[in-house]
N, C-alpha and C positions, 0 to 999 in steps of 0.2 A: 601705185597710187590707189589707195583704197576707194576713194570716191569714184574713180573711173572704172574700177573693176567690180565693185560690189554695190555702191550706193546708187549709181545711175542705172535705172532699169529700163527707161524708155525716154526717147526724145521725140516730141511731136512738133511738126511744122504748123504753127497757128497763124501764118501770114494771111491767109484768106479771112480768117475770123477777125483779125486785127483790122484788116482793110474794111470789112463790113462795119465794124464798130466805129471806125474813123468816119465812115460815110454817114452813119447815124448821127454822130456828134456834130459834124459839119452842117448837116441839113436840119438840125434842131429836132431830130426824132429821138429825144432823150428817153422816152418811154420804151424804146426798143433796145437800149443799151443793156448789156449784161455786166453787172458790176458786183463786186464783193460786198457783203453786208458787214459793216464795221460797227464796233461798239467801243466807247471810251474805256480805258483801263483806269479805275479809280484807285488812287493811292490814299491809304488811310493814315500813313505816318507822315507828318509835316516835314520831317527831316529829309525824307525821300523826295518830296515835292521840290525842295530847295536844292537837292543834290549834295547834301552834306551828311557827314557821319552822325548817327544818332546817339553815340556814346560820349 
């Protein structure tokens, strides 16, 4: 299996990090949360927005 032999290079236990983040969220300390910065992906072709073929 290529993913097991070549693609996976490291596995980290982030249980402590997740527990801390959960604690922040439950105690309304949202400013301490570490979250990914997300941006919307803008589709310029209306056909793609509707999920139909454009031809």
